[in-house]
VOTOR-615043 format. One line per 8 residues: number of its first residue (from 1); their letters; for each residue x, y, z of N, C-alpha, C. Coordinates in Angstrom, 2 decimals. Example, Ala and Ser with C-alpha at 12.3 -4.5 7.8 and 13.67 -1.06 7.14 Angstrom:
# VOTOR-615043
1	AS	13.19 -5.69 7.80 12.30 -4.50 7.80 13.20 -3.30 7.80  12.85 -2.25 7.08 13.67 -1.06 7.14 12.90 0.03 7.87
This chain:
# VOTOR-615043
1	XXXXXXXX	-28.99 -27.37 40.32 -30.33 -27.85 40.04 -30.82 -28.70 41.19  -32.10 -28.63 41.42 -32.70 -29.37 42.52 -33.50 -30.53 41.95  -32.94 -31.73 42.02 -33.60 -32.92 41.49 -34.35 -33.64 42.60  -35.54 -34.15 42.26 -36.37 -34.87 43.22 -36.88 -36.16 42.57  -37.49 -37.03 43.38 -38.03 -38.27 42.84 -39.55 -38.24 42.70  -40.19 -37.22 43.28 -41.64 -37.08 43.18 -41.99 -35.61 43.36  -42.95 -35.14 42.57 -43.39 -33.76 42.77 -44.81 -33.60 42.29  -45.46 -32.57 42.83 -46.82 -32.21 42.44 -46.81 -30.80 41.91
9	XXXXXXXX	-47.48 -30.61 40.79 -47.57 -29.29 40.18 -49.03 -29.01 39.89  -49.51 -27.85 40.33 -50.88 -27.47 40.01 -50.84 -26.75 38.65  -51.66 -27.22 37.73 -51.67 -26.68 36.37 -53.07 -26.17 36.04  -53.14 -25.28 35.08 -54.44 -24.74 34.67 -54.87 -25.36 33.35  -56.16 -25.32 33.09 -56.69 -25.74 31.81 -57.01 -27.21 31.65  -56.94 -27.99 32.73 -57.23 -29.42 32.63 -58.75 -29.59 32.74  -59.39 -29.83 31.60 -60.85 -29.82 31.58 -61.49 -31.17 31.26  -60.74 -32.08 30.61 -61.36 -33.32 30.15 -60.35 -34.47 30.15
17	XXXXXXXX	-60.84 -35.66 29.83 -59.94 -36.82 29.77 -58.92 -36.68 28.64  -59.26 -35.95 27.60 -58.30 -35.68 26.53 -57.12 -34.86 27.05  -57.41 -33.89 27.92 -56.36 -33.09 28.54 -55.45 -33.99 29.38  -56.06 -34.87 30.15 -55.30 -35.79 30.99 -54.38 -36.63 30.13  -54.90 -37.16 29.04 -54.12 -37.99 28.13 -52.97 -37.20 27.50  -53.25 -35.96 27.09 -52.20 -35.11 26.51 -51.06 -34.88 27.50  -51.41 -34.61 28.75 -50.39 -34.37 29.78 -49.59 -35.64 30.04  -50.29 -36.75 30.22 -49.59 -38.01 30.49 -48.64 -38.37 29.35
25	XXXXXXXX	-49.12 -38.30 28.12 -48.29 -38.65 26.97 -47.12 -37.68 26.81  -47.38 -36.39 26.99 -46.33 -35.39 26.83 -45.24 -35.51 27.88  -45.62 -35.67 29.14 -44.63 -35.74 30.21 -43.88 -37.07 30.20  -44.52 -38.14 29.79 -43.85 -39.44 29.74 -42.71 -39.46 28.72  -42.66 -38.48 27.83 -41.57 -38.38 26.86 -40.29 -37.83 27.49  -40.41 -37.20 28.65 -39.24 -36.61 29.30 -38.41 -37.69 30.00  -37.11 -37.51 29.97 -36.20 -38.47 30.59 -36.41 -38.55 32.09  -36.37 -39.76 32.62 -36.44 -39.97 34.06 -37.83 -40.16 34.63
33	XXXXXXXX	-38.86 -39.82 33.88 -40.22 -39.92 34.40 -40.72 -41.36 34.26  -41.22 -41.89 35.37 -41.76 -43.25 35.36 -43.28 -43.27 35.49  -43.85 -42.29 36.19 -45.30 -42.26 36.42 -45.81 -40.83 36.34  -46.93 -40.66 35.65 -47.62 -39.37 35.61 -49.07 -39.62 35.98  -49.55 -38.90 36.99 -50.96 -39.00 37.39 -51.55 -37.59 37.36  -52.74 -37.48 36.81 -53.41 -36.19 36.71 -54.73 -36.27 37.45  -54.93 -35.38 38.41 -56.20 -35.29 39.13 -56.96 -34.10 38.54  -57.93 -34.42 37.70 -58.68 -33.37 37.01 -59.47 -32.49 37.97
41	XXXXXXXX	-59.95 -33.04 39.05 -60.75 -32.28 40.00 -59.95 -31.16 40.67  -58.67 -31.45 40.97 -57.84 -30.46 41.66 -56.81 -29.81 40.75  -56.75 -30.27 39.48 -55.75 -29.77 38.52 -54.33 -30.00 38.99  -54.10 -31.09 39.71 -52.77 -31.41 40.20 -52.17 -32.53 39.37  -50.95 -32.28 38.89 -50.19 -33.28 38.13 -49.11 -33.82 39.06  -49.13 -35.13 39.30 -48.12 -35.78 40.14 -47.19 -36.57 39.23  -45.90 -36.31 39.39 -44.89 -36.95 38.56 -43.90 -37.68 39.46  -43.58 -38.92 39.08 -42.60 -39.70 39.82 -41.53 -40.18 38.86
49	XXXXXXXX	-40.33 -40.34 39.37 -39.23 -40.82 38.54 -37.90 -40.57 39.22  -36.86 -40.48 38.42 -35.52 -40.27 38.94 -34.97 -38.95 38.41  -34.34 -38.19 39.29 -33.69 -36.93 38.92 -34.63 -35.98 38.18  -35.83 -35.80 38.72 -36.81 -34.93 38.09 -36.43 -33.47 38.31  -36.52 -32.69 37.25 -36.24 -31.26 37.31 -37.56 -30.52 37.14  -38.02 -29.87 38.20 -39.32 -29.21 38.19 -39.41 -28.16 37.08  -38.32 -27.45 36.83 -38.34 -26.41 35.79 -38.60 -27.01 34.42  -37.99 -28.14 34.12 -38.18 -28.80 32.82 -39.61 -29.31 32.68
57	XXXXXXXX	-40.14 -29.88 33.75 -41.50 -30.41 33.73 -42.51 -29.27 33.60  -42.31 -28.20 34.33 -43.19 -27.04 34.25 -43.18 -26.43 32.85  -42.00 -26.37 32.25 -41.87 -25.85 30.89 -42.63 -26.73 29.89  -42.53 -28.04 30.05 -43.22 -28.97 29.16 -44.73 -28.83 29.32  -45.21 -28.69 30.54 -46.64 -28.48 30.77 -47.12 -27.23 30.04  -46.35 -26.16 30.11 -46.72 -24.92 29.42 -46.76 -25.13 27.91  -45.77 -25.86 27.37 -45.75 -26.17 25.94 -46.99 -26.95 25.52  -47.46 -27.82 26.40 -48.64 -28.64 26.12 -49.94 -27.84 26.26
65	XXXXX	-49.86 -26.64 26.85 -51.04 -25.79 27.00 -51.64 -25.82 28.40  -50.87 -26.32 29.37 -51.36 -26.42 30.76 -50.34 -25.78 31.69  -50.25 -24.45 31.69 -49.23 -23.79 32.51 -49.46 -23.99 34.01  -48.35 -24.07 34.73 -48.42 -24.20 36.19 -48.97 -22.92 36.79  -49.71 -23.08 37.88 -50.27 -21.90 38.57 -49.82 -21.89 40.02
């Protein structure tokens, strides 16, 4: 597994502040995540933390309704 401390994922379907809140709340539940930032204009989700697994984060985004593109 390839663990990192920061990553950016472009996701689809981020349309409003409610979407931003859903993503932040959903990803903050994952182990190791310390910061989640969502740029609605570019649909980029930036995640920071320890031992981040991109596959797990991407899967969680899809579960929340914002699949990576």
